[in-house]
C-alpha positions, 0 to 999 in steps of 0.5 A: 710721568707716563703718558695714557691714552684714552678713548673719548668715552672715557674722557666723557666720564671723567669729565662727569666725575670731575668736581668745579675746577678738579684736574684729571690728576686730582680725579684720578688719584681720588679714584685710586684712593677709593679703589685702594679703600675698598680693597683694603676692606675686602681683604679684612673682611674675611677676617 
């Protein structure tokens, strides 16, 4: 798995989004899913 370096500000923002014992991996996957869902919605909005 590739590694990613994050600035402290980004880590702090991620920490504010985490729920209970949610891992960073789970949080990032959830954010990607939300992004992909909104992208599909925008794509189909033009139909």
